[in-house]
DOTORVO-714244 format. One line per 3 residues: number of its first residue (from 1); their letters; for each residue z, x, y of N, C-alpha, C. Coordinates in nm, 2 decimals. Layout:
NUM	a	Z,X,Y,Z,X,Y,Z,X,Y  ...;
//
This chain:
1	xxx	0.68,-0.48,1.70,0.79,-0.40,1.83,0.82,-0.27,1.70  0.89,-0.18,1.75,0.89,-0.08,1.71,1.03,-0.11,1.69  1.10,-0.07,1.58,1.27,-0.07,1.57,1.31,0.06,1.49;
4	xxx	1.43,0.10,1.59,1.46,0.21,1.54,1.51,0.25,1.35  1.43,0.30,1.30,1.44,0.37,1.19,1.59,0.38,1.14  1.68,0.32,1.09,1.82,0.33,1.04,1.87,0.38,0.88;
7	xxx	1.88,0.48,0.84,1.94,0.51,0.71,2.09,0.49,0.69  2.09,0.43,0.58,2.25,0.34,0.55,2.26,0.41,0.40  2.29,0.53,0.35,2.36,0.58,0.24,2.43,0.49,0.13;
10	xxx	2.42,0.41,0.03,2.52,0.34,-0.05,2.62,0.47,-0.13  2.75,0.45,-0.10,2.86,0.51,-0.15,2.90,0.44,-0.30  2.81,0.34,-0.33,2.79,0.30,-0.51,2.79,0.42,-0.56;
13	xxx	2.70,0.51,-0.56,2.63,0.63,-0.59,2.73,0.73,-0.55  2.76,0.75,-0.50,2.84,0.85,-0.48,2.97,0.87,-0.60  3.00,1.01,-0.56,3.12,1.07,-0.62,3.26,0.96,-0.59;
16	xxx	3.28,0.92,-0.66,3.45,0.85,-0.64,3.56,0.95,-0.63  3.54,1.01,-0.65,3.67,1.17,-0.66,3.65,1.20,-0.49  3.54,1.21,-0.50,3.51,1.27,-0.32,3.47,1.22,-0.24;
19	xxx	3.45,1.07,-0.15,3.43,1.00,-0.10,3.39,1.09,0.02  3.51,1.14,0.08,3.47,1.19,0.22,3.38,1.29,0.24  3.41,1.39,0.11,3.29,1.51,0.09,3.19,1.42,0.10;
22	xxx	3.14,1.28,0.02,2.98,1.27,0.02,2.95,1.21,0.12  3.03,1.17,0.21,3.01,1.09,0.32,3.03,1.22,0.43  3.02,1.33,0.45,2.98,1.45,0.51,2.88,1.49,0.50;
25	xxx	2.85,1.49,0.37,2.72,1.54,0.34,2.57,1.47,0.39  2.59,1.30,0.36,2.51,1.25,0.39,2.49,1.22,0.57  2.62,1.26,0.63,2.63,1.24,0.81,2.54,1.41,0.85;
28	xxx	2.56,1.47,0.77,2.47,1.59,0.80,2.34,1.57,0.82  2.31,1.49,0.68,2.18,1.46,0.70,2.12,1.39,0.79  2.15,1.31,0.85,2.15,1.20,1.01,2.16,1.08,0.95;
31	xxx	2.25,1.06,0.86,2.26,0.87,0.85,2.29,0.82,0.94  2.28,0.67,0.98,2.31,0.60,1.07,2.41,0.55,0.99  2.48,0.50,0.90,2.53,0.41,0.86,2.57,0.45,0.70;
34	xxx	2.68,0.40,0.68,2.74,0.44,0.54,2.77,0.30,0.54  2.69,0.27,0.41,2.68,0.13,0.31,2.78,0.14,0.20  2.87,0.01,0.21,3.03,-0.02,0.14,2.96,-0.14,0.05;
37	xxx	2.95,-0.09,-0.06,2.90,-0.24,-0.15,3.03,-0.34,-0.21  3.10,-0.39,-0.19,3.23,-0.48,-0.23,3.17,-0.55,-0.33  3.26,-0.56,-0.43,3.20,-0.69,-0.56,3.32,-0.70,-0.60;
40	xxx	3.29,-0.80,-0.66,3.48,-0.90,-0.76,3.42,-0.95,-0.87  3.31,-0.92,-0.93,3.34,-0.95,-1.06,3.31,-1.10,-1.09  3.30,-1.15,-1.02,3.22,-1.31,-1.04,3.13,-1.34,-0.97;
43	xxx	3.09,-1.33,-0.86,2.98,-1.36,-0.86,2.85,-1.23,-0.83  2.91,-1.10,-0.84,2.80,-1.05,-0.94,2.89,-0.95,-1.06  2.78,-0.85,-1.14,2.89,-0.84,-1.32,2.96,-0.70,-1.27;
46	xxx	2.98,-0.70,-1.18,3.07,-0.56,-1.16,3.19,-0.58,-1.09  3.26,-0.46,-1.05,3.42,-0.46,-1.00,3.37,-0.35,-0.89  3.38,-0.33,-0.80,3.38,-0.22,-0.74,3.52,-0.18,-0.63;
49	xxx	3.50,-0.17,-0.53,3.65,-0.13,-0.38,3.69,-0.26,-0.32  3.76,-0.24,-0.25,3.83,-0.34,-0.17,3.88,-0.28,-0.03  3.97,-0.33,0.04,4.01,-0.32,0.20,4.06,-0.18,0.21;
52	xxx	4.15,-0.16,0.12,4.22,-0.03,0.13,4.13,0.12,0.15  4.02,0.07,0.01,3.89,0.21,0.02,3.83,0.19,0.17  3.80,0.07,0.21,3.71,0.08,0.33,3.82,0.10,0.46;
55	xxx	3.94,0.12,0.46,4.02,0.15,0.54,4.02,0.33,0.58  4.04,0.36,0.40,4.05,0.55,0.43,3.91,0.54,0.46  3.83,0.51,0.47,3.63,0.55,0.46,3.64,0.56,0.63;
58	xxx	3.72,0.45,0.67,3.70,0.47,0.83,3.74,0.59,0.89  3.87,0.64,0.85,3.93,0.75,0.88,3.84,0.92,0.88  3.74,0.86,0.74,3.66,1.00,0.78,3.49,0.98,0.81;
61	xxx	3.46,0.86,0.83,3.34,0.85,0.89,3.31,0.84,1.04  3.22,0.95,1.06,3.17,0.91,1.20,3.05,0.80,1.21  3.01,0.77,1.13,2.91,0.65,1.17,2.96,0.53,1.12;
64	xxx	2.90,0.45,1.18,2.95,0.27,1.15,2.96,0.24,1.00  3.00,0.16,0.93,3.05,0.14,0.83,2.98,-0.02,0.81  2.91,-0.02,0.75,2.82,-0.16,0.71,2.86,-0.18,0.56;
67	xxx	2.95,-0.28,0.57,3.02,-0.33,0.50,2.93,-0.48,0.40  2.90,-0.46,0.29,2.79,-0.56,0.27,2.92,-0.64,0.11  2.98,-0.78,0.12,3.04,-0.88,0.06,2.96,-0.91,-0.05;
70	xxx	3.00,-0.87,-0.17,2.90,-0.92,-0.26,3.03,-1.01,-0.34  3.05,-1.11,-0.31,3.19,-1.17,-0.30,3.17,-1.37,-0.31  3.25,-1.42,-0.42,3.25,-1.53,-0.42,3.29,-1.61,-0.27;
73	xxx	3.41,-1.52,-0.24,3.49,-1.59,-0.14,3.51,-1.54,0.00  3.36,-1.49,0.08,3.41,-1.39,0.16,3.48,-1.44,0.28  3.50,-1.56,0.29,3.54,-1.62,0.43,3.68,-1.59,0.42;
76	xxx	3.78,-1.56,0.28,3.94,-1.47,0.31,3.96,-1.39,0.33  3.85,-1.30,0.30,3.85,-1.15,0.33,3.76,-1.06,0.45  3.71,-1.19,0.59,3.67,-1.14,0.66,3.74,-1.07,0.75;
79	xxx	3.87,-1.14,0.84,3.95,-1.09,0.89,3.96,-0.93,0.85  4.02,-0.94,0.71,4.09,-0.80,0.66,4.00,-0.64,0.64  3.86,-0.68,0.62,3.74,-0.60,0.60,3.72,-0.54,0.76;
82	xxx	3.71,-0.62,0.87,3.70,-0.61,0.98,3.81,-0.50,1.05  3.96,-0.58,1.02,4.05,-0.49,1.07,4.07,-0.33,0.98  3.98,-0.32,0.87,3.99,-0.22,0.81,3.87,-0.12,0.83;
85	xxx	3.81,-0.17,0.94,3.69,-0.12,0.99,3.52,-0.08,1.03  3.54,-0.21,0.92,3.33,-0.26,0.93,3.30,-0.28,1.02  3.22,-0.20,1.07,3.14,-0.26,1.23,3.03,-0.32,1.17;
88	xxx	2.98,-0.37,1.06,2.86,-0.45,1.00,2.95,-0.52,0.87  2.94,-0.63,0.91,3.03,-0.72,0.81,2.86,-0.82,0.70  2.81,-0.81,0.61,2.69,-0.90,0.55,2.76,-0.96,0.46;
91	xxx	2.71,-1.09,0.44,2.81,-1.22,0.36,2.66,-1.25,0.26  2.66,-1.30,0.16,2.57,-1.39,0.10,2.57,-1.53,0.14  2.42,-1.59,0.16,2.42,-1.71,0.13,2.45,-1.86,0.02;
94	xxx	2.40,-1.77,-0.10,2.45,-1.84,-0.22,2.58,-1.87,-0.20  2.67,-1.79,-0.13,2.80,-1.89,-0.14,2.90,-1.94,-0.03  2.86,-1.97,0.08,2.87,-2.03,0.16,2.81,-2.12,0.22;
97	xxx	2.89,-2.27,0.24,2.82,-2.43,0.29,2.84,-2.39,0.41  2.92,-2.30,0.51,2.94,-2.32,0.62,2.90,-2.18,0.69  2.76,-2.15,0.61,2.69,-2.01,0.68,2.76,-1.97,0.83;
100	xxx	2.68,-2.10,0.93,2.69,-2.08,1.07,2.84,-2.06,1.12  2.94,-2.14,1.05,3.05,-2.10,1.09,3.10,-1.95,1.05  3.10,-1.91,0.92,3.11,-1.76,0.86,3.06,-1.68,0.98;
103	xxx	2.92,-1.67,1.04,2.87,-1.59,1.07,2.90,-1.59,1.21  2.96,-1.69,1.31,3.00,-1.71,1.46,3.14,-1.62,1.44  3.22,-1.66,1.35,3.38,-1.60,1.25,3.34,-1.47,1.31;
106	xxx	3.24,-1.40,1.24,3.23,-1.29,1.20,3.21,-1.20,1.35  3.10,-1.24,1.44,3.10,-1.22,1.56,3.19,-1.22,1.65  3.28,-1.36,1.69,3.44,-1.35,1.72,3.52,-1.23,1.72;
109	xxx	3.51,-1.17,1.59,3.61,-1.05,1.56,3.57,-0.96,1.61  3.42,-0.92,1.64,3.38,-0.83,1.74,3.29,-0.73,1.62  3.23,-0.79,1.52,3.16,-0.67,1.42,3.03,-0.77,1.42;
112	xxx	2.90,-0.68,1.37,2.76,-0.73,1.35,2.78,-0.85,1.21  2.72,-0.93,1.23,2.69,-1.05,1.12,2.59,-1.03,1.04  2.58,-1.03,0.92,2.46,-1.01,0.86,2.46,-1.12,0.76;
115	xxx	2.34,-1.16,0.67,2.34,-1.20,0.59,2.23,-1.18,0.45  2.26,-1.17,0.36,2.22,-1.14,0.26,2.11,-1.24,0.17  2.06,-1.21,0.15,1.92,-1.29,0.00,1.96,-1.24,-0.11;
118	xxx	1.95,-1.29,-0.25,1.96,-1.24,-0.33,1.76,-1.24,-0.40  1.77,-1.25,-0.47,1.61,-1.24,-0.50,1.52,-1.36,-0.55  1.67,-1.40,-0.58,1.58,-1.55,-0.63,1.60,-1.65,-0.50;
121	xxx	1.65,-1.59,-0.43,1.72,-1.67,-0.31,1.58,-1.76,-0.18  1.52,-1.81,-0.18,1.42,-1.85,-0.09,1.46,-1.80,0.06  1.36,-1.79,0.15,1.37,-1.72,0.25,1.41,-1.82,0.36;
124	xxx	1.39,-1.97,0.33,1.38,-2.09,0.40,1.56,-2.13,0.38  1.63,-2.05,0.32,1.81,-2.09,0.30,1.83,-2.04,0.43  1.84,-1.94,0.49,1.88,-1.91,0.59,1.80,-1.98,0.74;
127	xxx	1.71,-2.05,0.75,1.64,-2.10,0.82,1.73,-2.15,0.93  1.79,-2.26,0.90,1.90,-2.29,1.00,2.02,-2.15,1.10  2.00,-2.04,1.04,2.09,-1.95,1.10,2.02,-1.89,1.16;
130	xxx	1.88,-1.90,1.16,1.78,-1.75,1.19,1.76,-1.71,1.27  1.87,-1.79,1.38,1.85,-1.72,1.55,2.01,-1.68,1.59  2.05,-1.66,1.47,2.20,-1.62,1.45,2.28,-1.49,1.47;
133	xxx	2.20,-1.47,1.32,2.27,-1.37,1.25,2.18,-1.21,1.33  2.26,-1.15,1.31,2.25,-0.99,1.35,2.21,-0.88,1.28  2.16,-0.92,1.14,2.08,-0.87,1.09,2.06,-0.95,0.94;
136	xxx	1.95,-0.93,0.86,1.92,-1.01,0.76,1.89,-0.87,0.66  1.96,-0.88,0.49,1.96,-0.79,0.41,1.90,-0.86,0.27  1.77,-0.80,0.27,1.71,-0.88,0.18,1.75,-0.75,0.02;
139	xxx	1.80,-0.84,-0.04,1.85,-0.75,-0.19,1.70,-0.71,-0.28  1.65,-0.63,-0.32,1.51,-0.59,-0.35,1.55,-0.54,-0.48  1.68,-0.55,-0.56,1.69,-0.55,-0.69,1.85,-0.71,-0.69;
142	xxx	1.87,-0.72,-0.84,1.95,-0.79,-0.88,2.12,-0.70,-0.83  2.18,-0.79,-0.75,2.31,-0.72,-0.73,2.39,-0.74,-0.82  2.47,-0.60,-0.83,2.57,-0.56,-0.91,2.60,-0.42,-0.98;
145	xxx	2.47,-0.35,-0.95,2.43,-0.20,-1.04,2.36,-0.10,-0.96  2.39,0.00,-0.94,2.28,0.04,-0.87,2.21,0.14,-0.97  2.06,0.22,-0.94,1.98,0.24,-1.04,1.91,0.20,-1.11;
148	xxx	1.87,0.04,-1.02,1.80,-0.07,-1.07,1.67,-0.04,-0.98  1.52,-0.09,-1.08,1.43,-0.08,-1.02,1.42,-0.18,-0.91  1.30,-0.13,-0.83,1.27,-0.22,-0.67,1.22,-0.32,-0.76;
151	xxx	1.20,-0.43,-0.71,1.13,-0.53,-0.72,1.02,-0.56,-0.61  0.88,-0.53,-0.68,0.75,-0.51,-0.63,0.76,-0.65,-0.46  0.77,-0.78,-0.56,0.75,-0.87,-0.43,0.86,-0.91,-0.32;
154	xxx	0.96,-0.80,-0.34,1.04,-0.82,-0.20,0.95,-0.75,-0.08  0.85,-0.65,-0.10,0.78,-0.66,0.00,0.73,-0.80,0.09  0.63,-0.86,0.01,0.63,-1.01,0.07,0.76,-1.12,0.12;
157	xxx	0.87,-1.11,0.09,0.99,-1.14,0.13,1.01,-1.06,0.22  1.04,-0.94,0.29,1.06,-0.89,0.40,0.99,-0.96,0.50  0.84,-0.98,0.46,0.78,-0.99,0.59,0.77,-1.13,0.58;
160	xxx	0.81,-1.24,0.48,0.84,-1.37,0.57,0.98,-1.35,0.63  1.06,-1.32,0.60,1.20,-1.29,0.63,1.19,-1.24,0.81  1.06,-1.16,0.85,1.06,-1.12,0.97,0.98,-1.21,1.02;
163	xxx	0.94,-1.31,0.99,0.82,-1.42,1.06,0.93,-1.54,1.10  1.01,-1.54,0.99,1.10,-1.64,1.04,1.19,-1.62,1.18  1.25,-1.48,1.14,1.37,-1.44,1.29,1.24,-1.45,1.40;
166	xxx	1.12,-1.36,1.36,1.02,-1.40,1.48,1.00,-1.55,1.56  1.00,-1.59,1.46,0.99,-1.75,1.49,1.10,-1.82,1.59  1.24,-1.75,1.50,1.37,-1.82,1.60,1.38,-1.73,1.73;
169	xxx	1.27,-1.66,1.78,1.28,-1.57,1.87,1.42,-1.49,1.88  1.44,-1.43,1.69,1.55,-1.34,1.74,1.47,-1.16,1.69  1.49,-1.09,1.73,1.44,-0.96,1.71,1.55,-0.84,1.65;
172	xxx	1.65,-0.91,1.59,1.70,-0.89,1.46,1.66,-0.74,1.35  1.70,-0.68,1.34,1.65,-0.59,1.23,1.64,-0.66,1.07  1.55,-0.58,1.01,1.55,-0.62,0.86,1.63,-0.54,0.76;
175	xxx	1.71,-0.59,0.68,1.78,-0.44,0.61,1.71,-0.48,0.46  1.71,-0.39,0.37,1.67,-0.38,0.23,1.74,-0.28,0.13  1.79,-0.33,0.00,1.89,-0.29,-0.07,1.83,-0.29,-0.17;
178	xxx	1.81,-0.14,-0.27,1.80,-0.19,-0.42,1.65,-0.12,-0.50  1.67,0.01,-0.48,1.57,0.05,-0.55,1.49,0.18,-0.41  1.54,0.14,-0.35,1.43,0.20,-0.21,1.44,0.35,-0.24;
181	xxx	1.36,0.43,-0.17,1.34,0.58,-0.19,1.22,0.59,-0.14  1.17,0.73,-0.14,1.08,0.78,-0.04,0.93,0.69,-0.09  0.92,0.66,-0.22,0.76,0.62,-0.26,0.78,0.46,-0.29;
184	xxx	0.87,0.42,-0.20,0.82,0.24,-0.11,0.91,0.23,0.03  0.93,0.32,0.07,1.01,0.29,0.23,0.89,0.29,0.34  0.76,0.33,0.32,0.71,0.28,0.39,0.65,0.16,0.38;
187	xxx	0.63,0.09,0.29,0.52,-0.04,0.21,0.65,-0.10,0.34  0.75,-0.04,0.32,0.87,-0.18,0.36,0.91,-0.18,0.47  0.83,-0.07,0.62,0.83,-0.03,0.69,0.70,-0.14,0.77;
190	xxx	0.62,-0.12,0.67,0.50,-0.19,0.70,0.50,-0.32,0.67  0.61,-0.36,0.62,0.63,-0.53,0.62,0.73,-0.57,0.70  0.78,-0.45,0.78,0.89,-0.54,0.87,1.03,-0.48,0.89;
193	xxx	1.07,-0.47,0.75,1.21,-0.36,0.78,1.25,-0.23,0.82  1.37,-0.22,0.86,1.38,-0.07,0.95,1.53,-0.02,0.91  1.60,-0.09,0.83,1.74,-0.04,0.79,1.71,-0.01,0.63;
196	xxx	1.76,0.08,0.58,1.72,0.09,0.42,1.86,0.19,0.38  1.91,0.08,0.26,2.01,0.11,0.20,1.97,0.22,0.10  2.00,0.32,0.03,1.98,0.41,-0.08,2.11,0.46,-0.14;
199	xxx	2.10,0.42,-0.25,2.19,0.53,-0.33,2.16,0.61,-0.43  2.11,0.61,-0.52,2.02,0.72,-0.61,1.97,0.75,-0.57  1.88,0.74,-0.52,1.82,0.79,-0.43,1.80,0.90,-0.31;
202	xxx	1.97,0.93,-0.30,2.00,1.01,-0.18,2.13,1.11,-0.28  2.22,1.02,-0.31,2.34,1.08,-0.40,2.33,1.12,-0.54  2.18,1.06,-0.61,2.13,1.12,-0.70,2.11,1.23,-0.75;
205	xxx	2.07,1.33,-0.59,1.99,1.46,-0.62,2.11,1.52,-0.57  2.06,1.67,-0.62,2.13,1.76,-0.58,2.19,1.80,-0.45  2.09,1.73,-0.37,2.14,1.74,-0.17,2.13,1.63,-0.09;
208	xxx	2.23,1.58,-0.10,2.23,1.42,-0.04,2.17,1.47,0.13  2.23,1.54,0.15,2.16,1.61,0.31,2.03,1.61,0.36  1.95,1.65,0.27,1.86,1.66,0.26,1.77,1.57,0.24;
211	xxx	1.80,1.47,0.09,1.77,1.35,0.03,1.73,1.20,0.16  1.88,1.24,0.24,1.86,1.17,0.34,1.76,1.18,0.45  1.74,1.31,0.50,1.61,1.31,0.58,1.54,1.32,0.53;
214	xxx	1.48,1.34,0.40,1.34,1.33,0.32,1.34,1.17,0.33  1.47,1.06,0.30,1.40,0.95,0.36,1.39,0.87,0.45  1.42,0.96,0.56,1.40,0.91,0.68,1.28,0.94,0.72;
217	xxx	1.26,1.08,0.72,1.07,1.09,0.76,0.99,1.02,0.71  1.02,0.98,0.58,0.87,0.91,0.49,0.91,0.73,0.58  1.01,0.70,0.62,1.04,0.57,0.68,1.00,0.62,0.81;
220	xxx	1.02,0.73,0.87,1.00,0.71,1.05,0.85,0.75,1.01  0.76,0.86,0.96,0.60,0.83,0.97,0.51,0.74,0.93  0.58,0.58,0.87,0.50,0.48,0.86,0.53,0.41,1.05;
223	xxx	0.61,0.46,1.05,0.74,0.35,1.19,0.64,0.43,1.30  0.58,0.56,1.29,0.53,0.63,1.38,0.65,0.69,1.51  0.75,0.70,1.43,0.85,0.74,1.53,0.95,0.83,1.42;
226	xxx	1.06,0.89,1.50,1.18,0.94,1.45,1.28,0.90,1.53  1.37,0.84,1.44,1.49,0.79,1.51,1.61,0.81,1.49  1.74,0.84,1.52,1.85,0.87,1.41,1.98,0.84,1.48;
229	xxx	2.11,0.89,1.43,2.23,0.93,1.52,2.28,0.78,1.49  2.42,0.80,1.52,2.49,0.68,1.53,2.49,0.55,1.64  2.46,0.64,1.75,2.40,0.55,1.89,2.34,0.43,1.81;
232	xxx	2.27,0.47,1.74,2.11,0.40,1.73,2.17,0.21,1.66  2.29,0.29,1.58,2.32,0.19,1.46,2.45,0.10,1.51  2.44,0.13,1.65,2.62,0.05,1.75,2.52,-0.07,1.84;
//
C-alpha cells in the first residue's frame, strides 16, 4: 500500500535565534510537519528545548508540530506539551514500563501517539502495542545530537517494524530520524517508511526550502507518488 510521503524538518539543526524564519523557509518548501526534539540531558546526552518553546512554535507554524520526547519521565510532561501545541507526541519505549497506558493517554488528549525505538532496542519491544500506535519512529542514529551518520542496519529494522505493524492490522506509518538525506531516503521508502525527519540535510544547506523539496522528490520518486501539504499530516 502506498502511504503519503511526509517531510518533517528538524529544528534541532536550525538557527535557534531565528526559528520562526526557519520554519517559514521549510514550509515554503512544502514541509508537512515540524519536528521538535526535546532532550533532558539524562535519557540522552544533550539538553534542548521545553514546553515554552513549543508554545511559541505553535504560534508561527502552519503545519503540525511533531514533538519527540527524548526524556526519562515523559508521563510528567504529556499534558503540557499537548496543551502547548504538539499534534503528534512520540515517547521512547525504553523509559516507559506502562507504555500502553501512556499511548492511550496521549490519544485521550487528542494528539497522535507514537513510540520511538533506539538503535539497540529490539523491534519486539513494541510488539504488545503494535496495534495501538499512530506511528513508530525508528532512530537511525543514537539520539542526542544532530549531524550523525546514518546507521545502515536501520533499513532492515524499518522492514521488521513494518512487518510487525502489518501483522497487528495497523497501517500506522513509520518515521525515520537520524542521518536521513537524499542518498538513503529512497531505500527507506522501499523498506516501508514514509515520514522522514531531516535536520542538517535541510537546515545545513544554503536554501532549506529547496532542500525540503529535493528530499521529497527523492522519496516520492521511490514511492511512485508525490504528496505534500499539511492536510496529509493531520
